[in-house]
Residue frames as a rotation matrix with the C-alpha (Angstrom) as fourth column:
MET 1
-0.257 -0.818 -0.515 20.50
0.908 -0.020 -0.420 0.57
0.333 -0.575 0.747 -33.69
SER 2
0.685 0.524 -0.506 19.89
0.705 -0.650 0.282 3.35
-0.181 -0.550 -0.815 -31.21
THR 3
0.011 -0.698 0.716 21.43
0.591 -0.573 -0.568 6.76
0.807 0.429 0.406 -31.99
THR 4
0.554 0.235 0.799 20.80
-0.427 -0.743 0.515 8.11
0.714 -0.626 -0.312 -28.51
THR 5
-0.602 -0.764 -0.232 22.82
-0.020 0.304 -0.952 7.82
0.798 -0.569 -0.198 -25.25
PRO 6
-0.124 0.559 -0.820 21.43
0.932 0.350 0.098 7.04
0.341 -0.752 -0.564 -21.80
ASP 7
-0.684 -0.156 -0.713 22.12
0.498 -0.813 -0.300 10.68
-0.533 -0.560 0.634 -20.86
LYS 8
-0.913 0.385 -0.135 20.18
-0.362 -0.612 0.703 11.96
0.188 0.690 0.699 -23.91
ASP 9
-0.343 0.833 -0.435 17.32
0.331 0.541 0.773 9.52
0.879 0.121 -0.461 -23.25
ASP 10
-0.328 0.211 -0.921 17.20
0.939 -0.035 -0.343 10.59
-0.105 -0.977 -0.186 -19.59
ALA 11
-0.870 0.004 -0.494 16.97
0.023 -0.999 -0.048 14.26
-0.493 -0.053 0.868 -20.66
GLN 12
-0.759 0.634 -0.147 14.25
-0.282 -0.117 0.952 13.48
0.586 0.764 0.268 -23.17
ILE 13
-0.236 0.667 -0.707 12.22
0.758 0.581 0.295 11.63
0.608 -0.467 -0.643 -20.50
ARG 14
-0.477 0.030 -0.878 12.59
0.723 -0.554 -0.412 14.58
-0.499 -0.832 0.243 -18.12
GLU 15
-0.942 0.162 -0.293 11.49
-0.278 -0.866 0.415 16.96
-0.186 0.472 0.862 -20.88
CYS 16
-0.539 0.785 -0.306 8.42
0.175 0.460 0.870 14.71
0.824 0.415 -0.385 -21.53
LEU 17
-0.146 0.437 -0.888 7.55
0.984 0.160 -0.083 15.05
0.106 -0.885 -0.453 -17.81
ASN 18
-0.751 -0.155 -0.642 8.09
0.281 -0.955 -0.099 18.83
-0.597 -0.255 0.761 -18.01
LYS 19
-0.885 0.462 -0.057 5.76
-0.217 -0.301 0.928 18.96
0.412 0.834 0.367 -20.99
TRP 20
-0.251 0.789 -0.561 3.17
0.670 0.560 0.487 17.03
0.698 -0.253 -0.669 -18.99
THR 21
-0.357 0.044 -0.933 3.51
0.830 -0.443 -0.338 19.49
-0.428 -0.895 0.122 -16.13
ARG 22
-0.915 -0.049 -0.401 3.16
-0.069 -0.959 0.274 22.47
-0.398 0.278 0.874 -18.42
ALA 23
-0.676 0.728 -0.118 0.07
0.016 0.175 0.984 20.91
0.737 0.663 -0.130 -20.20
LEU 24
-0.146 0.617 -0.773 -1.51
0.933 0.347 0.101 20.37
0.330 -0.707 -0.626 -16.81
HIS 25
-0.594 -0.084 -0.800 -0.82
0.497 -0.820 -0.283 23.93
-0.632 -0.566 0.529 -15.63
ALA 26
-0.897 0.243 -0.369 -2.39
-0.430 -0.672 0.602 25.18
-0.101 0.699 0.708 -18.89
LYS 27
-0.136 0.828 0.545 -5.27
-0.206 0.514 -0.833 22.64
-0.969 -0.225 0.100 -18.62
ASP 28
-0.085 -0.042 -0.996 -4.37
-0.988 -0.129 0.089 21.75
-0.132 0.991 -0.030 -22.25
LEU 29
0.413 0.348 0.842 -6.03
-0.399 0.900 -0.177 18.30
-0.819 -0.262 0.510 -22.65
GLY 30
0.981 -0.058 -0.184 -4.69
-0.158 0.307 -0.938 17.91
0.111 0.950 0.293 -26.23
ALA 31
0.168 -0.985 0.029 -1.07
-0.719 -0.143 -0.680 18.51
0.674 0.094 -0.733 -25.24
LEU 32
-0.062 -0.147 0.987 -1.53
-0.916 0.400 0.002 16.28
-0.396 -0.905 -0.159 -22.18
THR 33
0.576 0.439 0.689 -2.90
-0.258 0.898 -0.356 13.32
-0.775 0.028 0.631 -23.99
ALA 34
0.832 -0.381 -0.404 -0.48
-0.440 -0.009 -0.898 13.68
0.339 0.924 -0.175 -26.92
LEU 35
-0.174 -0.921 0.349 2.24
-0.974 0.109 -0.198 12.39
0.144 -0.374 -0.916 -24.52
TYR 36
-0.111 0.179 0.978 0.47
-0.525 0.824 -0.211 9.02
-0.844 -0.537 0.002 -24.21
GLY 37
-0.963 -0.205 -0.176 0.50
-0.265 0.584 0.767 6.04
-0.055 0.785 -0.617 -26.54
PRO 38
-0.198 0.949 -0.247 -2.88
-0.824 -0.025 0.566 4.86
0.531 0.315 0.787 -27.90
ASP 39
0.251 0.262 -0.932 -2.42
0.096 0.951 0.294 1.56
0.963 -0.163 0.214 -26.01
THR 40
-0.646 -0.485 0.589 -1.64
-0.475 -0.348 -0.808 3.15
0.597 -0.802 -0.006 -22.56
VAL 41
0.238 0.634 -0.736 -2.85
0.548 0.538 0.641 1.37
0.802 -0.556 -0.219 -19.53
ALA 42
-0.491 -0.402 0.773 -3.21
-0.351 -0.721 -0.597 3.54
0.798 -0.564 0.213 -16.38
PHE 43
-0.087 0.394 -0.915 -3.86
0.908 0.410 0.090 2.94
0.410 -0.823 -0.393 -12.75
ASP 44
-0.425 0.000 0.905 -5.45
0.047 -0.999 0.022 6.27
0.904 0.052 0.425 -11.74
LEU 45
-0.991 0.128 0.044 -6.77
-0.062 -0.136 -0.989 7.71
-0.121 -0.982 0.142 -8.50
MET 46
-0.281 0.945 -0.165 -10.23
-0.882 -0.323 -0.343 8.02
-0.377 0.049 0.925 -10.09
PRO 47
-0.199 0.225 0.954 -12.21
0.035 0.974 -0.223 4.95
-0.979 -0.011 -0.202 -10.80
PRO 48
0.983 0.138 -0.119 -12.10
-0.096 0.946 0.308 2.59
0.155 -0.292 0.944 -12.49
THR 49
0.642 -0.761 0.093 -8.82
-0.161 -0.015 0.987 1.36
-0.749 -0.649 -0.132 -11.17
GLN 50
-0.482 -0.791 0.377 -7.43
0.301 0.254 0.919 0.35
-0.823 0.556 0.116 -14.54
VAL 51
0.612 0.713 -0.341 -8.21
-0.003 -0.429 -0.903 2.32
-0.791 0.554 -0.261 -17.68
ASP 52
0.081 -0.540 0.838 -7.12
0.966 0.248 0.067 2.47
-0.244 0.804 0.542 -21.32
ALA 53
-0.821 -0.571 0.021 -6.06
0.559 -0.794 0.238 5.56
-0.119 0.207 0.971 -23.15
SER 54
-0.449 0.712 0.539 -9.58
0.155 -0.532 0.832 6.72
0.880 0.458 0.128 -24.19
HIS 55
0.560 0.709 -0.428 -10.95
0.587 0.025 0.809 6.34
0.584 -0.705 -0.403 -20.64
TYR 56
-0.121 -0.658 -0.743 -7.94
0.948 -0.297 0.109 7.99
-0.293 -0.691 0.661 -19.16
ARG 57
-0.822 -0.069 0.566 -8.66
0.334 -0.863 0.380 11.04
0.462 0.501 0.732 -21.36
LYS 58
0.195 0.972 0.128 -12.16
0.243 -0.175 0.954 11.06
0.950 -0.155 -0.271 -19.79
ASN 59
0.436 -0.139 -0.889 -10.58
0.899 0.116 0.423 11.01
0.045 -0.983 0.176 -16.34
PHE 60
-0.689 -0.718 -0.098 -8.41
0.714 -0.696 0.080 14.01
-0.126 -0.015 0.992 -17.31
GLU 61
-0.502 0.583 0.639 -11.46
0.185 -0.649 0.738 15.81
0.845 0.488 0.218 -18.72
ARG 62
0.514 0.758 -0.402 -13.35
0.526 0.093 0.846 15.27
0.678 -0.646 -0.351 -15.45
TRP 63
0.129 -0.566 -0.814 -10.41
0.959 -0.137 0.247 16.37
-0.251 -0.813 0.526 -13.29
LEU 64
-0.819 -0.502 0.279 -9.62
0.564 -0.793 0.230 19.48
0.106 0.346 0.932 -15.38
SER 65
-0.301 0.779 0.550 -13.24
0.103 -0.547 0.831 20.58
0.948 0.307 0.085 -15.35
SER 66
0.561 0.512 -0.650 -13.63
0.660 0.197 0.725 19.99
0.499 -0.836 -0.227 -11.63
MET 67
-0.137 -0.677 -0.723 -10.85
0.898 -0.393 0.197 22.54
-0.418 -0.622 0.662 -10.91
THR 68
0.923 0.367 0.112 -11.37
0.382 -0.856 -0.347 26.28
-0.032 0.363 -0.931 -11.24
GLY 69
0.665 -0.741 -0.095 -8.28
-0.704 -0.664 0.251 28.24
-0.249 -0.100 -0.963 -12.22
PRO 70
0.093 -0.759 -0.644 -4.89
-0.756 0.368 -0.542 26.68
0.648 0.537 -0.539 -12.75
ILE 71
0.994 0.039 -0.098 -3.74
0.026 0.809 0.588 23.39
0.102 -0.587 0.803 -11.34
GLU 72
0.274 -0.949 0.153 -0.29
-0.954 -0.288 -0.079 23.63
0.119 -0.124 -0.985 -9.74
TYR 73
0.998 -0.058 -0.030 1.80
0.060 0.997 0.045 20.46
0.027 -0.047 0.999 -10.01
GLU 74
0.306 -0.949 0.075 5.40
-0.950 -0.309 -0.048 19.94
0.069 -0.056 -0.996 -8.83
ILE 75
0.766 -0.197 -0.612 7.48
0.048 0.967 -0.251 16.91
0.641 0.163 0.750 -9.36
HIS 76
0.443 -0.584 0.680 9.73
-0.896 -0.280 0.344 15.89
-0.010 -0.762 -0.647 -6.40
GLU 77
-0.072 -0.560 0.825 12.38
-0.560 0.707 0.431 13.21
-0.825 -0.432 -0.364 -5.97
LEU 78
0.822 0.382 -0.423 12.27
-0.550 0.342 -0.762 12.24
-0.146 0.859 0.491 -9.64
ARG 79
-0.316 -0.835 0.451 14.31
-0.374 0.546 0.750 9.23
-0.872 0.068 -0.484 -10.67
VAL 80
0.660 0.402 -0.634 14.57
-0.728 0.138 -0.671 8.03
-0.183 0.905 0.384 -14.27
VAL 81
-0.278 -0.679 0.680 15.96
-0.188 0.732 0.655 4.67
-0.942 0.054 -0.331 -15.56
THR 82
0.529 0.390 -0.754 16.35
-0.795 -0.083 -0.601 4.02
-0.297 0.917 0.267 -19.30
SER 83
-0.361 -0.666 0.652 17.32
-0.205 0.739 0.641 0.96
-0.910 0.098 -0.404 -21.27
GLY 84
-0.775 0.062 0.628 17.03
0.597 0.394 0.698 0.76
-0.205 0.917 -0.343 -24.94
ASP 85
-0.677 0.625 0.390 13.52
-0.013 -0.540 0.842 1.81
0.736 0.565 0.373 -26.01
VAL 86
0.416 0.772 -0.481 11.98
0.543 0.213 0.812 1.42
0.729 -0.599 -0.331 -22.51
ALA 87
-0.704 -0.611 0.363 12.19
0.064 -0.563 -0.824 3.78
0.707 -0.557 0.435 -19.54
PHE 88
0.298 0.763 -0.573 10.60
0.797 0.131 0.589 4.25
0.525 -0.633 -0.569 -16.11
SER 89
-0.601 -0.384 0.701 10.34
-0.149 -0.808 -0.570 7.19
0.785 -0.448 0.428 -13.79
HIS 90
0.231 0.715 -0.660 9.01
0.840 0.195 0.506 7.48
0.490 -0.672 -0.555 -10.30
SER 91
-0.776 -0.355 0.521 8.45
0.104 -0.887 -0.449 10.59
0.622 -0.295 0.726 -8.21
LEU 92
-0.365 0.681 -0.634 6.26
0.813 -0.098 -0.573 12.33
-0.453 -0.725 -0.518 -5.78
GLY 93
-0.539 0.237 0.808 3.82
0.526 -0.654 0.543 14.83
0.657 0.718 0.228 -7.12
HIS 94
-0.665 0.307 -0.681 2.46
0.511 -0.477 -0.715 17.79
-0.544 -0.823 0.161 -5.19
VAL 95
-0.442 0.645 0.624 -0.94
0.704 -0.182 0.687 18.95
0.556 0.743 -0.374 -6.45
LYS 96
-0.626 0.313 -0.714 -2.59
0.426 -0.629 -0.650 22.31
-0.653 -0.711 0.261 -5.56
GLY 97
-0.839 0.393 0.376 -5.60
0.189 -0.439 0.879 24.05
0.511 0.808 0.294 -6.87
THR 98
-0.716 0.689 0.112 -9.19
-0.484 -0.374 -0.791 25.07
-0.503 -0.621 0.601 -6.17
ARG 99
-0.767 0.512 0.386 -12.14
0.602 0.783 0.157 22.75
-0.222 0.352 -0.909 -6.78
ALA 100
-0.557 0.633 0.537 -15.35
0.264 -0.479 0.837 24.03
0.787 0.609 0.100 -8.43
ASN 101
0.472 0.817 -0.332 -17.02
0.601 -0.023 0.799 24.08
0.645 -0.576 -0.502 -5.03
GLY 102
0.656 -0.284 0.699 -14.34
-0.428 -0.903 0.035 26.45
0.621 -0.322 -0.714 -3.70
GLU 103
0.942 -0.285 0.179 -12.54
0.015 0.566 0.824 23.77
-0.336 -0.773 0.538 -1.69
LYS 104
0.337 -0.884 -0.325 -8.74
-0.941 -0.329 -0.081 24.01
-0.035 0.333 -0.942 -1.79
ALA 105
0.978 -0.152 -0.140 -6.94
0.123 0.972 -0.200 20.96
0.166 0.179 0.970 -3.08
ASP 106
0.251 -0.947 0.201 -3.49
-0.917 -0.299 -0.264 20.36
0.310 -0.118 -0.943 -1.67
TYR 107
0.819 0.100 0.565 -2.25
-0.296 0.917 0.267 16.75
-0.492 -0.386 0.780 -1.78
TRP 108
-0.293 -0.939 -0.180 0.72
-0.883 0.193 0.428 14.48
-0.368 0.284 -0.886 -2.64
VAL 109
0.864 0.502 0.042 0.66
-0.442 0.796 -0.413 11.47
-0.241 0.338 0.910 -4.88
ARG 110
-0.197 -0.867 0.457 3.17
-0.174 0.490 0.854 8.71
-0.965 0.089 -0.247 -5.76
VAL 111
0.722 0.407 -0.559 3.70
-0.568 -0.111 -0.815 8.46
-0.394 0.907 0.151 -9.52
THR 112
-0.324 -0.762 0.560 5.33
0.022 0.586 0.810 5.73
-0.946 0.275 -0.173 -11.60
VAL 113
0.597 0.440 -0.671 5.40
-0.617 -0.282 -0.734 6.22
-0.512 0.853 0.103 -15.39
GLY 114
-0.051 -0.554 0.831 6.49
0.484 0.714 0.506 3.63
-0.873 0.428 0.232 -18.02
PHE 115
0.347 0.023 -0.938 7.72
-0.691 -0.669 -0.272 4.98
-0.634 0.743 -0.217 -21.38
GLN 116
0.196 -0.343 0.919 8.48
0.627 0.764 0.151 3.44
-0.754 0.547 0.365 -24.69
LYS 117
-0.400 -0.398 -0.825 10.38
-0.428 -0.715 0.552 5.04
-0.810 0.574 0.116 -27.58
ARG 118
0.165 0.501 0.849 8.31
0.703 0.544 -0.457 4.70
-0.691 0.673 -0.263 -30.71
VAL 119
0.470 -0.112 0.875 9.60
0.813 -0.332 -0.479 6.17
0.344 0.936 -0.066 -34.01
GLY 120
-0.409 -0.856 0.317 12.18
0.596 -0.513 -0.618 8.21
0.691 -0.064 0.720 -32.09
LYS 121
-0.284 0.377 0.882 9.69
-0.501 -0.842 0.200 9.67
0.818 -0.385 0.428 -29.59
TRP 122
-0.969 -0.041 -0.245 9.19
0.183 0.548 -0.816 8.74
0.168 -0.836 -0.523 -25.95
LEU 123
-0.185 0.966 0.183 5.54
-0.458 -0.249 0.854 8.07
0.870 0.074 0.488 -25.16
VAL 124
-0.515 0.175 0.839 3.80
-0.800 0.255 -0.544 7.18
-0.309 -0.951 0.009 -21.87
ILE 125
-0.395 0.395 -0.829 2.55
-0.409 0.733 0.544 3.60
0.823 0.554 -0.128 -22.05
HIS 126
0.134 0.466 -0.875 1.80
0.746 0.533 0.398 3.10
0.652 -0.706 -0.276 -18.37
ASP 127
-0.392 -0.109 0.913 0.86
-0.370 -0.891 -0.265 5.60
0.842 -0.442 0.309 -15.68
HIS 128
0.044 0.419 -0.907 0.31
0.727 0.610 0.317 4.65
0.686 -0.673 -0.278 -12.01
VAL 129
-0.479 -0.131 0.868 -0.83
-0.345 -0.881 -0.324 7.33
0.807 -0.455 0.376 -9.55
SER 130
0.223 0.566 -0.794 -1.61
0.529 0.614 0.586 6.44
0.819 -0.551 -0.163 -5.97
MET 131
0.011 -0.175 0.985 -1.77
-0.804 -0.587 -0.095 7.54
0.595 -0.790 -0.147 -2.32
PRO 132
-0.824 -0.248 -0.510 -0.83
0.098 0.824 -0.558 5.23
0.559 -0.509 -0.655 0.55
ILE 133
0.315 0.949 -0.003 -3.63
-0.061 0.024 0.998 4.17
0.947 -0.314 0.066 2.93
ASP 134
-0.492 -0.311 0.813 -3.55
-0.828 -0.121 -0.547 4.69
0.268 -0.943 -0.198 6.69
MET 135
-0.607 0.206 -0.767 -4.19
0.035 0.972 0.234 1.15
0.794 0.115 -0.597 7.80
GLU 136
-0.865 0.321 -0.385 -5.95
0.441 0.120 -0.889 2.25
-0.239 -0.939 -0.246 11.04
THR 137
-0.425 0.706 -0.566 -8.39
-0.286 -0.698 -0.656 4.66
-0.859 -0.117 0.499 9.47
GLY 138
-0.014 0.342 0.940 -8.67
0.791 0.579 -0.199 3.23
-0.612 0.740 -0.279 5.95
LYS 139
0.866 0.351 -0.356 -8.19
0.115 -0.833 -0.542 6.84
-0.486 0.429 -0.762 4.57
ALA 140
0.571 -0.670 0.474 -5.72
0.640 0.003 -0.768 8.00
0.514 0.742 0.430 2.00
VAL 141
0.166 -0.657 -0.736 -2.58
0.658 -0.482 0.578 9.70
-0.734 -0.580 0.353 3.30
ARG 142
0.803 0.299 0.515 -2.59
0.592 -0.498 -0.633 12.96
0.067 0.814 -0.577 1.39
ASP 143
0.776 -0.619 0.119 0.57
-0.627 -0.779 0.033 14.52
0.072 -0.100 -0.992 2.77
LEU 144
0.868 -0.484 -0.116 3.75
0.456 0.867 -0.202 12.57
0.198 0.123 0.972 1.82
ARG 145
0.416 -0.750 0.515 6.19
-0.482 -0.662 -0.575 15.18
0.771 -0.009 -0.636 2.97
ARG 146
0.167 -0.444 -0.880 8.84
0.648 0.722 -0.241 13.76
0.743 -0.530 0.409 5.26
């Protein structure tokens, strides 16, 4: 029997996403990956298109090391749905930073996250990050602002 309410679960999911954002800002790989279940499956921007938790950690390592200084990340238009021990969120993420080659990064991504409550703690078990494709050019659309 669950001892939480939908409002409390919603708040816990939002705090999990806030922890993710703080860990990214700090480039704290340990704090970032601690939010994921060991059986996480992710669809990431970086190849391969589907990765397990250990490979996803390697993607994070590559990304964090490719950025000099802090990585700014803002969550926009967040929606959370919870039901029992499963929850989903979707949002737009705005990423800013500086790549190791000095190039400025400033792009938007679509993010869907699946959570499962395990032993009273919400963990990410699925993460999907994407950019839409301009069908005429075949290039990613990096600015999702309306």
